[in-house]
C-alpha positions in Angstrom: -41.4 21.4 -14.6 -40.0 18.0 -13.5 -36.7 17.7 -11.6 -34.9 16.3 -14.7 -36.2 19.1 -16.9 -35.1 21.7 -14.3 -31.6 20.2 -14.1 -31.3 20.3 -17.9 -32.5 23.9 -17.9 -29.9 24.8 -15.3 -27.2 23.2 -17.4 -28.3 25.2 -20.4 -28.1 28.4 -18.3 -24.7 27.4 -17.0 -23.4 26.9 -20.6 -24.7 30.4 -21.6 -23.0 31.9 -18.6 -19.7 30.2 -19.5 -19.8 31.7 -23.0 -20.5 35.2 -21.6 -17.7 35.0 -19.1 -15.1 32.8 -20.7 -12.0 34.3 -19.0 -13.6 34.1 -15.5 -14.8 30.6 -16.2 -11.4 29.5 -17.4 -9.7 31.0 -14.3 -12.1 28.9 -12.1 -11.5 25.7 -14.0 -7.7 26.2 -13.9 -7.8 27.0 -10.2 -9.8 23.8 -9.4 -7.7 21.7 -11.8 -4.4 22.8 -10.2 -5.7 22.0 -6.7 -7.2 18.6 -7.8 -4.1 17.7 -9.8 -1.8 18.3 -6.8 -4.1 16.6 -4.3 -4.8 13.5 -6.4 -1.1 13.0 -7.2 -0.1 12.9 -3.6 -3.2 11.1 -2.4 -2.7 8.4 -5.0 0.9 7.8 -3.8 -0.3 7.7 -0.2 -3.2 5.3 -1.2 -0.9 2.8 -2.9 1.6 2.9 -0.1 -0.8 2.5 2.7 -3.3 0.0 1.1 -4.0 -3.5 2.3 -1.5 -5.8 0.6 -3.7 -8.9 1.0 -7.4 -7.9 1.0 -9.6 -10.6 2.5 -6.8 -12.3 4.3 -4.9 -9.6 6.1 -7.2 -9.8 9.1 -6.0 -13.4 9.8 -2.3 -12.7 9.6 -0.1 -11.8 12.6 3.5 -11.0 13.2 4.8 -12.3 16.6 7.7 -10.5 18.3 9.9 -11.8 21.1 12.7 -10.2 23.1 15.8 -12.4 23.1 18.4 -9.6 23.3 20.8 -9.0 26.2 20.5 -6.2 28.8 23.1 -4.2 26.9 21.3 -1.1 25.6 18.0 -2.0 27.3 15.5 0.7 27.7 12.4 0.2 29.8 9.1 -0.1 27.9 11.1 -0.5 24.6 9.4 -2.6 21.9 10.6 -6.2 21.4 12.8 -7.2 18.5 11.4 -7.0 15.0 13.0 -10.3 14.0 13.5 -13.6 15.7 16.5 -15.7 16.4 16.7 -18.9 14.3 16.3 -20.9 17.5 13.0 -19.3 18.5 11.6 -19.3 14.9 12.3 -23.0 14.4 10.9 -23.8 17.9 7.7 -22.0 17.3 7.4 -23.6 13.8 7.9 -27.0 15.3 5.3 -26.5 18.1 2.8 -25.2 15.5 0.3 -23.5 17.7 -1.2 -21.4 15.0 -3.5 -22.5 12.1 -0.5 -21.9 9.8 3.0 -20.6 10.5 6.1 -19.8 8.4 9.6 -18.6 9.1 11.5 -16.9 6.4 14.3 -14.7 5.3 15.4 -13.0 2.0 18.3 -14.4 0.0 20.3 -13.7 -3.1 21.6 -16.7 -5.0 23.4 -17.5 -8.3 21.3 -19.2 -10.9 23.2 -21.3 -13.4 21.1 -22.0 -16.5 22.0 -25.1 -18.5 21.8 -23.2 -21.7 24.6 -21.9 -23.9 22.8 -18.6 -24.7 22.0 -17.7 -21.1 24.8 -16.8 -18.7 24.6 -17.2 -14.9 22.9 -14.4 -13.0 21.9 -13.4 -9.5 18.3 -13.9 -8.3 16.4 -12.4 -5.4 15.0 -15.3 -3.4 13.0 -16.3 -0.3 14.0 -19.0 2.1 10.9 -20.1 3.9 8.7 -23.0 5.0 5.7 -24.8 3.4 2.9 -22.7 5.0 4.1 -19.6 3.3 2.2 -20.3 0.2 -1.3 -21.1 1.5 -1.0 -18.6 4.3 -0.3 -15.7 1.9 -2.7 -17.0 -0.8 0.1 -17.3 -3.3 -1.5 -18.3 -6.7 0.1 -21.2 -8.6 0.3 -21.6 -12.4 1.9 -25.1 -12.4 2.4 -27.6 -9.6 2.1 -26.7 -6.0 4.2 -25.8 -2.9 6.4 -28.3 -1.2 5.0 -30.0 1.9 5.9 -29.8 5.6 7.4 -33.3 5.3 9.8 -31.9 2.6 10.7 -29.1 5.0 11.6 -31.7 7.7 13.4 -33.9 5.2 15.4 -30.9 4.0 14.4 -31.7 0.5 16.2 -30.1 -2.4 13.2 -28.5 -4.1 12.2 -25.1 -5.3 9.2 -23.0 -6.4 9.8 -20.6 -9.3 8.1 -17.3 -10.0 6.5 -16.7 -13.4 9.3 -14.3 -14.6 12.1 -16.7 -13.6 10.2 -19.7 -15.2 9.8 -17.7 -18.4 13.5 -16.9 -18.4 14.8 -20.4 -17.7 12.1 -22.6 -19.4 10.3 -20.3 -21.8 7.2 -20.3 -19.7 6.3 -24.0 -20.1 5.4 -26.3 -17.2 8.7 -26.9 -15.5 7.5 -29.0 -12.7 9.9 -31.9 -12.2 12.8 -30.2 -14.1 16.0 -29.1 -12.4 17.3 -25.6 -11.6 20.9 -25.1 -10.5 21.3 -22.7 -7.5 24.7 -21.9 -6.0 26.1 -25.0 -7.7 23.3 -27.3 -6.2 20.6 -29.0 -8.2 17.0 -28.3 -7.0 13.9 -30.0 -8.3 11.0 -27.6 -9.4 7.8 -28.5 -7.6 5.7 -25.5 -8.6 5.5 -22.2 -10.5 3.5 -19.3 -9.2 1.7 -16.6 -11.1 2.9 -13.0 -11.0 2.7 -12.2 -7.2 4.1 -9.2 -5.5 2.0 -7.8 -2.7 2.6 -4.1 -2.1 4.0 -3.2 0.3 6.0 -6.4 0.8 4.7 -6.7 4.3 6.2 -10.0 5.3 9.8 -8.7 5.1 10.3 -4.9 5.6 14.1 -5.2 6.0 14.8 -4.5 2.4 13.9 -1.3 0.6 11.1 -0.5 3.1 9.0 -3.3 1.5 8.8 -1.9 -2.0 11.6 -3.7 -3.7 11.7 -6.1 -6.6 9.7 -9.3 -6.4 11.3 -12.6 -5.4 11.2 -15.3 -8.0 12.8 -18.2 -6.3 11.5 -19.9 -3.2 13.6 -22.6 -1.4 12.9 -24.4 1.9 14.6 -22.6 4.8 16.0 -25.9 6.1 17.5 -26.6 2.7 19.0 -23.1 2.4 20.8 -23.6 5.6 22.1 -27.1 4.6 23.5 -25.6 1.3 24.8 -22.5 3.0 22.8 -20.2 0.7 23.4 -16.4 1.3 20.6 -14.7 3.4 20.0 -11.0 3.1 18.4 -8.4 5.3 19.1 -6.9 8.7 20.8 -8.9 11.4 21.0 -7.8 15.1 23.7 -9.7 17.1 24.5 -9.3 20.8 27.0 -12.2 21.3 30.1 -13.7 19.7 29.0 -16.4 17.2 32.3 -16.8 15.4 33.0 -20.2 16.8 29.7 -21.7 15.6 29.4 -23.7 12.4 27.4 -21.1 10.5 28.6 -18.1 12.4 25.9 -15.5 12.9 23.4 -17.7 11.0 23.8 -20.7 13.3 20.9 -22.2 15.2 22.2 -21.1 18.6 23.7 -17.8 17.4 22.7 -14.8 19.6 21.4 -13.0 16.5 17.9 -11.9 15.4 17.4 -12.1 11.6 14.5 -14.4 10.8 10.9 -13.2 10.0 8.0 -15.1 11.4 4.3 -15.0 10.5 1.2 -16.9 11.7 -2.3 -17.3 10.5 -5.1 -17.2 13.2 -8.7 -17.6 12.1 -10.5 -15.9 15.0 -10.1 -13.4 17.8 -10.1 -16.3 20.3 -7.2 -18.0 18.6 -5.3 -14.7 18.5 -5.8 -14.3 22.3 -4.7 -17.9 22.9 -1.6 -17.4 20.7 -0.7 -14.2 22.7 -0.8 -16.2 25.9 1.3 -18.9 24.3 4.0 -16.3 23.5 3.8 -15.0 27.1 4.3 -18.6 28.4 7.1 -19.3 25.9 8.9 -16.1 26.9 8.6 -17.1 30.6 10.1 -20.5 29.8 13.0 -19.0 28.0 13.5 -16.4 30.7 13.6 -19.3 33.3 16.1 -21.1 31.1 18.4 -18.0 31.0 18.0 -17.3 27.3 15.7 -14.2 27.7 16.9 -11.6 30.2 14.9 -8.5 29.4 11.4 -8.2 31.1 9.9 -7.0 27.8 6.5 -8.6 27.0 6.0 -10.2 23.6 3.8 -8.7 20.9 1.5 -10.1 18.3 0.9 -7.5 15.6 -1.9 -7.6 13.1 -0.7 -7.1 9.5 -2.0 -3.6 9.2 -0.8 -2.8 12.7 2.7 -4.0 11.7 2.8 -1.7 8.7 1.7 1.2 10.9 4.3 0.4 13.5 7.1 0.2 10.9 5.9 3.4 9.3 5.9 2.0 5.8 4.4 5.2 4.4 7.4 7.6 4.3 6.9 10.8 6.4 7.6 13.0 3.4 4.7 11.4 1.5 2.3 12.2 4.3 3.6 15.8 4.5 3.3 16.2 0.7 -0.3 15.0 0.9 -1.3 17.5 3.5 0.5 20.3 1.7 -1.3 19.4 -1.5 -4.7 19.5 0.2 -3.8 22.8 1.8 -3.1 24.0 -1.8 -6.5 22.7 -2.9 -8.1 24.7 0.0 -6.4 27.8 -1.3 -7.6 27.1 -4.8 -11.2 26.7 -3.5 -11.0 30.0 -1.7 -10.0 31.7 -4.9 -12.9 29.9 -6.6 -15.3 31.1 -4.0 -14.2 34.7 -4.7 -14.6 34.2 -8.5 -18.0 32.6 -8.2 -19.2 35.3 -5.8 -18.1 38.0 -8.3 -19.7 36.1 -11.2 -23.0 35.6 -9.5 -23.3 39.1 -8.1 -22.5 40.5 -11.5 -25.7 38.8 -12.7 -27.9 40.3 -10.0 -30.1 42.0 -12.6 -30.7 38.7 -14.4 -31.4 36.9 -11.1 -33.8 39.7 -10.1 -35.8 39.3 -13.3 -36.1 35.6 -12.7 -37.2 36.1 -9.2 -39.9 38.6 -10.4 -41.1 36.1 -12.9 -41.7 33.5 -10.2 -38.4 31.7 -9.6 -38.0 30.8 -5.9 -34.9 31.3 -3.9 -34.5 27.6 -3.8 -34.5 27.4 -7.6 -31.9 30.2 -7.9 -29.8 28.4 -5.3 -30.0 25.2 -7.3 -29.2 27.0 -10.5 -26.0 28.5 -9.0 -24.9 25.2 -7.5 -25.4 23.4 -10.9 -23.2 26.0 -12.5 -20.5 25.6 -9.8 -20.7 21.8 -10.2 -20.2 22.1 -13.9 -17.1 24.2 -13.3 -15.9 21.5 -10.9 -16.5 18.7 -13.5 -14.5 20.6 -16.1 -11.8 21.3 -13.5 -11.8 17.6 -12.6 -11.1 16.6 -16.3 -8.2 19.0 -16.5 -7.1 18.0 -13.0 -7.1 14.4 -14.0 -4.6 15.2 -16.8 -2.4 17.2 -14.3 -2.6 14.3 -11.8 -1.4 11.8 -14.5 1.4 14.2 -15.3 2.3 14.4 -11.6 2.3 10.6 -11.2 4.5 10.3 -14.3 6.9 12.7 -12.6 6.8 10.5 -9.4 7.6 7.4 -11.5 10.8 9.1 -12.7 12.1 9.4 -9.2 14.7 7.1 -7.8 12.5 5.7 -5.0 11.6 2.1 -4.4 7.8 2.8 -4.6 8.0 5.1 -7.7 6.7 2.4 -10.0 3.5 2.0 -8.0 2.3 5.6 -8.8 -0.7 4.8 -11.0 -4.3 5.8 -10.9 -6.6 2.8 -10.4 -10.4 2.9 -11.1 -11.1 3.8 -7.5 -8.9 6.8 -7.5 -10.1 7.8 -11.0 -13.7 7.9 -9.8 -12.6 9.7 -6.6 -11.0 12.4 -8.7 -14.3 13.4 -10.2 -16.2 13.1 -7.0 -13.6 15.3 -5.2 -13.7 17.9 -8.0 -17.5 18.2 -8.1 -17.8 18.1 -4.4 -15.1 20.8 -3.9 -16.7 23.1 -6.5 -20.2 22.7 -5.0 -18.8 23.4 -1.6 -17.0 26.5 -3.0 -20.3 27.5 -4.6 -22.4 27.4 -1.4 -21.7 30.9 -0.2 -21.9 32.6 -3.6 -25.2 30.7 -4.4 -26.6 31.7 -1.0 -25.7 35.4 -1.7 -27.2 35.2 -5.1 -30.5 33.9 -3.9 -30.8 36.8 -1.4 -31.1 39.3 -4.3 -34.2 41.5 -3.9 -36.2 41.5 -7.1 -37.7 45.0 -6.6 -34.4 46.7 -6.1 -32.8 45.0 -9.1 -35.9 45.8 -11.4 -35.8 49.5 -10.2 -32.2 49.8 -11.1 -32.7 48.5 -14.6 
């Protein structure tokens, strides 16, 4: 008998066994389904929260960190500041030692449509520089990003997100049209496609990186000229009340600006690290930096790990769910063992008729795998129900809880693998049945 024919025969034997022991089979399927459902619900949430937000580009992106703070509260070996001062960010941007570089901060502005049927509204925005768009591979639907020259000229331009463009202009090409922001007219130079990397790695100061997408992008220099309202954390260690823009002034002793660079090779990354060391030494010599803390250059994934973007409770829930799956598998082992040993007489007859121990072992594993496949189907439904429950929670990442094709396939692989693993001991015990003893007892 060929391998395929044997497998089909084993499936037929498994189907007959299921019919003879429906209650026992149902218990095993439910046990595996409950374990798979719980494990896949929590694993999917962990997967979407810890995934690479920019596959294919993340390895080239780095987050520099400097230490401009005063000695007040200094702790030896403490990490440098997460954000930069405006002075340092603009200096690094001007010196342009990376392949690309961008400074940025979040904002919230008033949009004033010039339409009678649409009232003014607030809009999440991003104040940044020209390299933001090519560095983060932002896709454009119409037009393009502004240029470095427009950054330097403090041009009154803007890039719109697709949703905002749909709301203001009905989704048509709005390049060249005007949008009124905080009582200022800005010229639209581009419209991007729907783009919202998860997590929102480039700014983790708001809602742990899983907030709403930003649909308006304005040059950072322009936002400061027009006194647009930045958002996010700000860490100050000096009095900036006398400065023109207060805590947001160029020379304010406050860290609040995010800064990212693109470096295309390990050699360039090493060179940039040395540049940061040299820059810190220069600022220390000038009296701006007083702490001896060394600068850092985080990779994108290293930055997410450092900031612990995946909440601790999600990790705990995942491990608890897999512990529950292990308990379900132990129960399945006991049920399979009882089921196979109850059929010792049948197995003894098959052995007497020439079936080898290997064939008996394969038959039992096929039956266990079939139980796992059925459990996987039911577990998939339970996982979908669990993810629906997650989406009802008031958490910033709740809307991300969906099974993608990868996790869908993994559900079935895990279910079958778990059931086969659970069937190893019962199958081994079954193939140890001695034909002579079983035939004598018949």
